[in-house]
Every structure is written in C-alpha cells, then in structure tokens.
N, C-alpha and C positions, 0 to 999 in steps of 0.2 A: 503491501500501499503506501504511495505516494504522498505527498504534501497536501495535492488538490484531493484525493478521494479523503484526507484524514478530515481536512476542511468542510468536505461534504456531508460525511458523518457525523462531522460535531456541529451540524446544523447551520454550516454558513449559505446563506441564502444565494441559490444559481438567476443571475440576469441573462436573459436570453434577448442579444440586441438584432438579431435580426426581423425581418419584416411581419409581419400579422400572416400571412401567407406562407412564408415559410414556416414559422412558428407550426400553424397545424397542421401541416406535415407530417411533424415530429417535434418528439421536442423531451426532453429531459424531464420528468414526474415532480411536479411541485415548483418546477423553474415559472419566473416570471418574465413576461415578454416585454420589454419599455426597447423600442425600435430604436436604431441608431438615429432617426431622422430626427426622434421626440425626447432623445438623452437627458440634452441638455437641459429642456424644459422640466424633467420628469426625474433627473437625477436627486433631488432633494427625498424621492421614496426610499432612497437606499440609506440606511443606518451609517453613520462613519466609525461609530464606534464598535463595530463589528466586521471580522473579514467578510468579503462578498467575492465570488466568485463568477467571471462575466465568459459568456461563450458566444458563439455565430457556428458561420459554416466554415469559416476555414481558421478565424485569430486573427482578420485583419478588423473589422469592424468590432470587435473585441476589445482588437490592442487599442484602438484608437478611442473608447467608450473606455479605456483606463486611461488614457491621458486626461480625459476632460475631468474626472474623478481626482487626480493625483492632482489639477492643478487648480481644484477645489480644497485641496488639504487632507481629501482619504487617503490612509496611509496601508489599506489592510486591503489592499485590491490584486487581483491575482487573474490573469489574462489564460483562460484554460484552454483559447484556442477551440477547437472542435465541438460542437453540442456534445458527438457522439463519446466523445471522450470521458463522457461525465455519466454515460448510461452504466 
C-alpha cells in the first residue's frame, strides 16, 4: 500500500476534476466531481485542514487543480493522476 492508498483508506476525500460526462462514465466510489472549469469557484468546498486526493483522466487536469489549491495555501494536496488508480 502506497501513500495515496493509505490516505484514501484514512478517509481523505477524492475530488475528480473531469467533466460531468466523464464522471458519469465511471468514477471512484464516494468521490466528488468538481470539474476543472468550475474549480476556482468551488475550491472552498475542499477542507484545507485535511489531505485531499485529486484525480482526472491522466493526471494533467488534477495537476492544474493541485497548483490552484497550493496557490491558495492548501498544503496537503496530492495529485493521484488517473482516477482508475484509486479504485
């Protein structure tokens, strides 16, 4: 079990930044969909005091979301890459 698996097992929220259509085609059970194009407006939904796991299709969009959160002072942000990695 690696760090991402441990964080997920410990209850870290999984935020999927793919489009709603992509999310409907499959996602990590219990994950929240905050599409990247809405992320700036909705990032307050993410608790800055807890670790968060970000995912998308390949890791590119979740990497952008990670940068946005870090610019706002979030420190426990993890780019999990492809959502299927967290299944």
